[in-house]
SERO-4910 file (N, C-alpha, C, O; in steps of 0.05 Angstrom, whole numbers):
BEGIN
 pado doro    nc1    nc2    nc3   cac1   cac2   cac3    cc1    cc2    cc3    oc1    oc2    oc3
  Met    A     19    -26      2      3     -1      0     11     31      3     -2     51     -2
  Leu    A     38     27     15     61     51     19     83     35     22     86     15     37
  Lys    A    103     50     -1    135     47     -3    157     69     -9    166     73    -32
  Leu    A    162     79      7    188    101     10    204     85     16    207     70     35
  Glu    A    223     92    -16    261     84    -11    272    111    -18    263    130    -31
  Asn    A    296    105     -3    314    128     13    298    148      1    298    153    -23
  Leu    A    281    161     21    269    182     16    279    212     37    277    215     61
  His    A    291    229     15    299    246     31    293    277     25    304    291      7
  Val    A    275    284     41    267    321     49    273    335     59    285    329     79
  Ser    A    270    366     50    287    378     57    246    415     61    224    424     53
  Ile    A    265    414     76    233    445     85    249    470     88    261    473    109
  Asp    A    251    484     73    273    515     91    290    517     77    293    540     69
  Gly    A    313    493     66    337    497     54    344    463     79    361    446     77
  Arg    A    326    466     95    342    440    116    333    417    121    309    416    129
  Leu    A    348    390    118    338    366    108    326    351    138    337    348    160
  Val    A    300    345    131    286    334    159    289    308    168    293    301    191
  Leu    A    284    289    143    291    263    130    306    259    109    308    272     88
  Arg    A    319    238    118    347    229    118    356    204     98    378    193    103
  Gly    A    340    195     77    349    165     76    326    151     93    333    140    114
  Val    A    299    149     86    281    139     92    269    114     87    247    116     78
  Asp    A    276     93     90    261     70     72    238     48     84    247     26     91
  Leu    A    209     54     88    189     39     93    172     29     76    172     39     54
  Glu    A    158     12     82    138      7     74    113    -17     90    118    -36    105
  Ile    A     90     -8     83     73    -20     94     46    -44     74     37    -46     51
  Gly    A     43    -52     88     30    -76     60     -4    -68     66    -12    -54     85
  Asp    A    -22    -82     44    -35    -73     40    -60    -85     71    -63   -108     81
  Gly    A    -68    -67     76    -87    -88    104    -76    -74    131    -89    -69    151
  Glu    A    -44    -68    122    -24    -71    156    -19    -46    170     -6    -29    158
  Val    A    -28    -43    192    -37    -12    207      0    -19    217      6    -43    222
  His    A     22      8    219     49      3    235     48     40    250     36     61    246
  Val    A     70     32    268     69     48    289     94     63    286    111     48    277
  Leu    A    104     90    291    125    107    280    133    115    318    115    129    327
  Phe    A    151    110    333    153    132    358    180    146    343    190    146    320
  Gly    A    187    158    371    198    177    359    207    199    381    187    212    387
  Pro    A    226    207    394    224    230    417    219    266    400    224    265    376
  Asn    A    212    285    407    212    305    396    230    311    381    254    303    384
  Gly    A    213    337    348    236    338    327    250    314    312    269    322    300
  Ser    A    246    294    311    266    278    301    254    264    270    258    242    258
  Gly    A    236    292    263    220    280    239    198    260    230    198    246    210
  Lys    A    179    262    251    163    233    250    134    250    228    126    246    205
  Thr    A    125    267    252    106    283    229    109    306    195     91    316    182
  Ser    A    148    306    192    151    312    167    151    286    159    151    287    135
  Leu    A    151    269    166    142    247    149    117    248    142    108    248    119
  Ala    A    103    248    165     80    233    147     68    265    134     45    263    127
  Met    A     81    292    129     72    312    118     88    313     93     86    334     81
  Ser    A    106    291     81    116    287     63    104    276     45    104    282     21
  Ile    A     92    257     57     61    219     49     41    249     37     39    249     13
  Leu    A     36    257     42     12    279     34     30    287     13     33    271     -6
  Gly    A     37    298     13     63    321      0     51    349     11     38    363     -4
  Tyr    A     55    355     32     44    380     33     63    407     21     87    402     21
  Pro    A     57    429     12     69    446     12     83    456     31     79    462     55
  Gly    A    105    455     11    139    452     29    153    445     34    174    454     42
  Tyr    A    145    422     29    162    389     40    178    386     18    166    369      6
  Arg    A    202    392      3    211    381    -15    233    356    -21    255    353    -10
  Val    A    221    339    -45    230    308    -37    257    319    -51    256    333    -71
  Ile    A    287    310    -34    304    318    -58    320    296    -65    340    300    -78
  Ser    A    313    272    -58    308    253    -73    295    220    -61    280    219    -41
  Gly    A    299    209    -68    281    179    -75    262    172    -74    256    187    -93
  Arg    A    240    161    -69    214    155    -88    188    148    -62    191    139    -39
  Ile    A    166    156    -72    140    146    -55    117    129    -72    105    140    -90
  Ile    A    115    115    -69    101     89    -90     76     85    -62     79     74    -41
  Phe    A     48    101    -76     17     96    -64      5     70    -71    -10     76    -90
  Asp    A      3     49    -68    -10     28    -77     -7     27   -113    -24     23   -131
  Gly    A     16     31   -112     27     18   -138     41     28   -162     54     18   -180
  Val    A     26     65   -149     41     84   -166     48    106   -151     34    119   -135
  Asp    A     78    108   -160     95    138   -165     77    160   -157     59    168   -172
  Ile    A     82    172   -125     60    194   -126     81    221   -112     73    242   -103
  Thr    A    104    214   -114    131    226   -110    128    263   -112    132    281    -95
  Asp    A    121    262   -143    121    289   -164     89    297   -158     86    321   -159
  Lys    A     59    278   -152     35    287   -148     35    320   -129     54    335   -123
  Pro    A      5    324   -122     -6    345   -115    -11    331    -88    -16    307    -87
  Met    A     -9    351    -64    -25    340    -45    -61    328    -50    -67    307    -38
  Asp    A    -87    345    -70   -109    345    -80   -106    310    -86   -117    291    -74
  Glu    A    -90    310   -105    -96    279   -115    -82    254    -97    -91    231    -97
  Arg    A    -56    265    -80    -60    241    -73    -90    238    -52   -104    219    -49
  Val    A    -91    259    -43   -117    247    -15   -148    223    -39   -162    203    -37
  Arg    A   -142    249    -60   -171    239    -81   -154    195    -90   -167    176    -98
  Met    A   -131    195    -85   -129    173    -79   -125    151    -58   -114    130    -62
  Gly    A   -132    158    -43   -145    150    -16   -125    151     -3   -121    129      7
  Ile    A   -104    170      5    -93    167     31   -105    199     50   -110    222     40
  Gly    A   -108    191     77   -127    206     96    -99    212    133    -79    203    145
  Ala    A   -120    233    131    -87    244    144   -106    258    180   -124    275    177
  Val    A    -98    248    211   -108    260    224    -79    277    235    -57    266    239
  Phe    A    -84    298    238    -68    317    242    -65    332    279    -82    338    295
  Gln    A    -45    332    280    -33    331    302    -49    354    325    -54    351    349
  Asn    A    -54    379    308    -63    403    314    -71    416    280    -58    426    261
  Pro    A   -103    410    287   -116    416    264   -122    450    265   -126    459    288
  Pro    A   -123    464    250   -133    493    250   -156    506    254   -169    503    233
  Lys    A   -167    517    267   -197    524    259   -195    535    244   -174    545    238
  Ile    A   -223    538    228   -228    544    208   -256    563    211   -264    553    232
  Tyr    A   -271    579    207   -291    592    216   -305    592    188   -288    601    172
  Gly    A   -324    587    180   -355    597    162   -355    566    146   -364    559    124
  Val    A   -338    550    166   -346    519    160   -353    504    171   -334    495    184
  Arg    A   -381    488    178   -385    469    193   -377    450    192   -371    440    170
  Leu    A   -372    434    222   -367    418    224   -388    399    194   -380    394    172
  Lys    A   -409    392    203   -427    384    181   -428    385    159   -430    364    147
  Asp    A   -425    408    146   -417    408    126   -396    399    115   -398    391     92
  Leu    A   -374    397    127   -347    380    120   -346    363    117   -328    354    103
  Ile    A   -373    343    133   -367    317    134   -386    302    101   -385    283     85
  Lys    A   -392    313    103   -433    318     79   -407    319     47   -409    306     26
  Ile    A   -379    343     56   -365    347     25   -354    323     18   -359    312     -3
  Ile    A   -326    308     49   -315    292     52   -326    266     46   -314    247     37
  Ser    A   -355    266     53   -353    239     49   -361    228     11   -348    210      0
  Lys    A   -387    246     -6   -385    240    -18   -412    224    -23   -435    229    -16
  Ser    A   -399    199    -43   -421    182    -47   -411    158    -26   -429    144    -16
  Lys    A   -390    153    -21   -374    143     -2   -385    129     25   -376    110     39
  Val    A   -407    145     27   -413    136     59   -439    161     48   -437    183     38
  Asn    A   -468    140     58   -494    138     61   -496    155     89   -478    156    105
  Ser    A   -524    170     91   -535    183    119   -532    161    138   -516    166    156
  Ala    A   -542    141    140   -548    120    165   -520    113    171   -519    104    194
  Glu    A   -498    113    159   -472    119    158   -458    127    183   -446    115    201
  Ile    A   -464    155    177   -456    177    180   -470    183    207   -460    195    226
  Ser    A   -490    177    206   -494    180    235   -492    160    256   -490    165    280
  Gly    A   -494    124    237   -478    118    268   -450    126    270   -441    121    293
  Leu    A   -427    139    251   -414    144    264   -410    165    281   -392    163    298
  Met    A   -424    185    280   -429    210    297   -442    199    329   -437    206    352
  Asp    A   -451    190    324   -469    175    357   -435    158    360   -421    170    377
  Arg    A   -424    140    351   -398    121    363   -381    140    384   -374    142    408
  Leu    A   -379    151    363   -365    183    376   -370    211    389   -360    233    392
  Asn    A   -394    195    395   -404    212    410   -401    252    402   -393    271    416
  Ile    A   -410    249    380   -414    280    361   -435    290    366   -450    279    350
  Asp    A   -451    309    382   -476    318    374   -487    336    354   -472    344    335
  Ser    A   -514    344    356   -518    360    337   -501    388    329   -495    396    307
  Ser    A   -496    400    357   -479    427    368   -452    432    360   -440    453    355
  Leu    A   -442    398    359   -410    407    349   -421    403    314   -406    411    295
  Leu    A   -440    392    310   -438    397    280   -440    410    264   -431    413    242
  Asn    A   -466    428    291   -463    454    277   -449    480    279   -457    501    269
  Arg    A   -430    477    292   -412    493    300   -377    494    269   -367    474    258
  Tyr    A   -366    527    265   -349    520    265   -324    499    260   -314    489    279
  Leu    A   -317    493    238   -296    479    256   -280    484    278   -275    508    281
  Asn    A   -268    465    300   -247    475    315   -251    494    331   -238    497    352
  Val    A   -282    520    318   -273    535    343   -293    532    364   -316    524    363
  Gly    A   -272    542    390   -274    533    416   -280    497    416   -302    488    416
  Phe    A   -266    488    415   -267    449    407   -252    457    435   -239    477    441
  Ser    A   -262    424    457   -240    423    471   -226    401    463   -236    391    442
  Gly    A   -202    385    473   -179    374    459   -198    347    439   -198    341    416
  Gly    A   -213    337    465   -221    319    456   -244    319    429   -245    301    412
  Glu    A   -257    339    428   -278    350    405   -259    344    383   -264    327    366
  Val    A   -234    359    383   -226    364    367   -215    327    352   -223    319    330
  Lys    A   -201    317    366   -192    290    358   -210    282    354   -205    282    330
  Arg    A   -241    270    354   -262    263    354   -282    281    319   -301    278    303
  Ser    A   -261    298    324   -274    304    301   -257    306    273   -267    310    251
  Glu    A   -232    304    278   -214    287    253   -221    264    254   -234    258    234
  Ile    A   -218    237    279   -231    219    268   -247    216    246   -245    209    223
  Ala    A   -268    227    265   -302    219    242   -289    237    207   -293    227    185
  Gln    A   -278    260    209   -277    268    182   -265    243    162   -276    233    142
  Val    A   -227    233    178   -227    216    160   -236    192    157   -237    181    135
  Leu    A   -246    179    184   -269    148    160   -288    159    152   -306    143    147
  Ala    A   -296    189    147   -315    197    126   -304    207    100   -316    222     84
  Met    A   -282    196     98   -267    191     78   -266    170     62   -269    170     37
  Lys    A   -261    146     80   -260    115     60   -236    117     55   -237    125     32
  Pro    A   -209    114     60   -188    122     46   -172     96     57   -173     82     77
  Lys    A   -155     94     32   -144     56     35   -124     65     49   -119     43     59
  Leu    A   -101     86     62    -89     93     86    -99    116     99   -106    137     88
  Met    A   -100    109    135    -93    133    141    -74    139    158    -69    117    168
  Ile    A    -64    151    165    -39    175    174    -50    185    191    -63    205    186
  Leu    A    -47    172    225    -55    188    250    -32    205    264    -16    190    276
  Asp    A    -27    229    266    -13    243    276    -25    243    299    -49    250    301
  Glu    A     -6    233    327    -17    230    359    -49    241    364    -59    261    375
  Pro    A    -59    218    351    -86    215    362    -84    208    392   -104    217    402
  Asp    A    -73    199    406    -78    190    431    -69    211    451    -63    211    475
  Ser    A    -70    232    428    -52    261    456    -60    282    457    -63    294    436
  Gly    A    -67    299    487    -81    321    493   -115    309    501   -133    325    506
  Val    A   -121    276    502   -143    269    500   -155    254    526   -140    240    538
  Asp    A   -180    257    533   -174    242    566   -194    226    554   -209    227    534
  Leu    A   -188    203    583   -193    163    574   -216    158    561   -217    143    542
  Asp    A   -243    176    572   -267    164    560   -256    174    532   -266    158    517
  Asn    A   -243    189    518   -240    202    491   -224    177    479   -233    166    459
  Leu    A   -204    168    489   -195    157    480   -205    130    473   -195    117    455
  Gln    A   -222    123    488   -237     94    492   -241     95    469   -232     79    452
  Leu    A   -265    128    461   -279    123    435   -268    125    419   -273    109    401
  Ile    A   -247    144    417   -227    140    382   -214    114    389   -220     97    372
  Gly    A   -198    104    408   -187     73    401   -201     42    386   -194     25    370
  Arg    A   -228     50    406   -258     27    389   -258     42    355   -249     28    337
  Glu    A   -265     59    352   -271     65    338   -248     62    306   -251     56    282
  Leu    A   -227     71    323   -204     71    290   -194     30    300   -177     22    284
  Ala    A   -201     13    317   -192     -8    307   -205    -32    292   -196    -53    282
  Glu    A   -236    -20    297   -265    -31    275   -258    -25    256   -265    -39    237
  Asn    A   -241      0    250   -239     12    214   -211      7    202   -203     10    178
  Phe    A   -189     -4    235   -166    -15    210   -161    -39    205   -140    -50    199
  Lys    A   -199    -51    211   -195    -86    200   -202    -94    161   -205   -115    149
  Asp    A   -202    -70    154   -202    -67    125   -197    -39    109   -214    -24     99
  Arg    A   -165    -36    110   -158     -8    112   -122     -7    121   -116    -24    138
  Ser    A    -93     13    109    -79      3    117    -81     43    136    -97     62    136
  Gly    A    -45     34    150    -46     60    174    -16     56    188     -3     35    193
  Leu    A    -13     75    192     10     84    213      4    120    229      2    145    224
  Ile    A      5    101    249      6    114    275     31    133    275     49    127    260
  Ile    A     33    151    287     46    161    305     44    173    325     38    196    325
  Thr    A     49    158    348     46    163    384     73    174    402     95    168    393
  His    A     74    185    419     98    184    435     88    175    455    101    189    471
  His    A     71    160    471     58    150    499     54    117    491     63     99    505
  Gly    A     36    115    464     29     91    457      4     78    472     -3     54    467
  Tyr    A     -9     94    488    -39     97    491    -57     79    463    -72     60    464
  Ile    A    -51     91    448    -76     78    424    -63     54    425    -79     36    420
  Leu    A    -40     46    430    -44     18    422    -63    -10    448    -65    -35    448
  Asn    A    -73     12    466    -89    -10    478   -120    -14    460   -143    -19    468
  Tyr    A   -111    -10    443   -147    -19    414   -136    -22    391   -139    -42    377
  Val    A   -123     -2    384   -108    -13    361    -86    -26    359    -70    -22    377
  Lys    A    -79    -42    341    -48    -69    346    -33    -73    325    -36    -93    311
  Pro    A    -15    -55    319     -1    -71    291      6    -82    294     11    -91    317
  Val    A     19    -92    261     25   -109    255     66    -97    249     82   -109    234
  Lys    A     74    -70    269    101    -76    265    104    -40    277     86    -24    278
  Ala    A    131    -37    284    138    -14    300    158     -2    289    170    -20    277
  His    A    169     20    284    199     33    273    201     63    294    183     79    298
  Val    A    227     64    304    232     85    324    254    100    289    270     91    273
  Met    A    240    131    293    265    140    277    277    172    299    265    187    315
  Ile    A    306    169    289    322    190    308    331    212    284    341    201    265
  Asn    A    330    234    282    349    253    270    334    251    242    348    249    221
  Gly    A    314    251    242    295    231    196    308    206    190    308    196    168
  Val    A    320    196    209    323    165    195    312    145    215    315    148    239
  Ile    A    303    127    205    279     91    221    305     89    220    319     92    200
  Val    A    316     81    259    345     73    262    327     32    273    339     11    279
  Cys    A    307     36    270    298      2    275    281     -3    280    270     14    293
  Asp    A    268    -24    275    237    -32    276    243    -69    283    262    -84    281
  Gly    A    216    -73    291    203    -97    313    170    -99    315    151    -91    302
  Glu    A    174   -118    342    155   -119    346    143    -96    368    154    -89    389
  Pro    A    117    -87    356    113    -66    367    106    -66    403    107    -46    418
  Glu    A    102    -84    408     99    -82    453    123    -89    455    128    -89    479
  Lys    A    153    -99    435    162   -105    457    196    -76    454    217    -76    467
  Ile    A    186    -57    432    202    -40    427    183    -12    442    196      6    452
  Leu    A    158    -11    442    140     13    468    161      1    488    184      6    484
  Asn    A    154    -16    511    172    -32    527    198    -16    528    203      0    546
  Arg    A    213    -21    509    238    -20    526    237     13    530    245     22    551
  Ile    A    227     29    510    229     54    502    219     67    540    231     82    555
  Arg    A    190     50    543    194     70    566    198     49    585    180     38    598
  Glu    A    219     45    587    241     28    609    261     50    613    267     63    634
  Ser    A    274     52    581    305     68    578    300     93    567    321    107    566
  Gly    A    280    104    559    274    129    535    291    117    505    290     94    496
  Tyr    A    305    139    495    307    138    474    347    133    476    363    148    464
  Arg    A    352    114    490    373    126    495    397     98    471    416    100    456
  Trp    A    380     76    479    393     64    462    386     59    427    399     46    411
  Cys    A    359     74    422    363     91    395    390    100    378    403     92    358
  Arg    A    392    128    402    420    146    384    431    121    387    447    123    368
  Lys    A    435    102    395    472     91    384    464     75    362    478     70    342
  Cys    A    431     64    369    427     57    342    440     77    313    464     79    306
  Tyr    A    425     84    305    427    121    301    453    121    296    452    120    271
  Glu    A    481    121    304    506    133    309    518    124    283    529    135    264
  Met    A    503     82    297    511     62    273    501     64    250    516     61    232
  Lys    A    479     68    245    465     73    219    491     94    201    507     87    184
  Met    A    484    121    216    507    129    202    523    126    190    524    130    165
  Ser    A    547    115    212    571    113    200    569     88    183    590     75    182
  Glu    A    545     78    167    558     57    161    546     62    131    550     46    112
  Arg    A    528     91    126    533    110    113    557    125     99    563    136     78
  Leu    A    567    119    121    598    133    109    621    123     90    640    138     86
***
């Protein structure tokens, strides 16, 4: 579903990804860990084709098609959906109208109604401008509702478990777990709380724009919790020395 080949990306002249190789199979969910500033969000933005993220070298293959040079809107139409860590407020656009535009003919009104109920999104939230006056949990539930209404082939979730309480995390986690049964995904997380609900098949750790190790999600998360990213930095140093 997604293949990154030796991807190098810069933003404002600064290299943020330094030769990333990653492959996510059809129907697979992967998780990406890493300290702040390691390039995790830059990786998500690069896959999406977000303006300003310039591919210096390497390729992005999605569903068998090279999308390295394709614009963001075309990538979304092809089936890439994303939940952003800090989505903007959009005055003048109501959540219910955006959901209707996003879903088009992919989701009928009954399915939308069921999705809203399961995520505890009532009419008062649907009638408000997007993210204006929303709590942290409401923003996350709104973002999840939008991406699920798209029915994408690949979902990229940037910190879906940050800034939400346990009740909201449970709602989000259960809904994502159900929807990941028939699509691929890349989850970016610091704390790993979302993994109580979603069970990825593989974990990766990113340091300074490089994926330095891969493995079983539970084992890698436990090691991070026990000793932080010190061991990963050693892997980074070894990996960079191999490239010299």
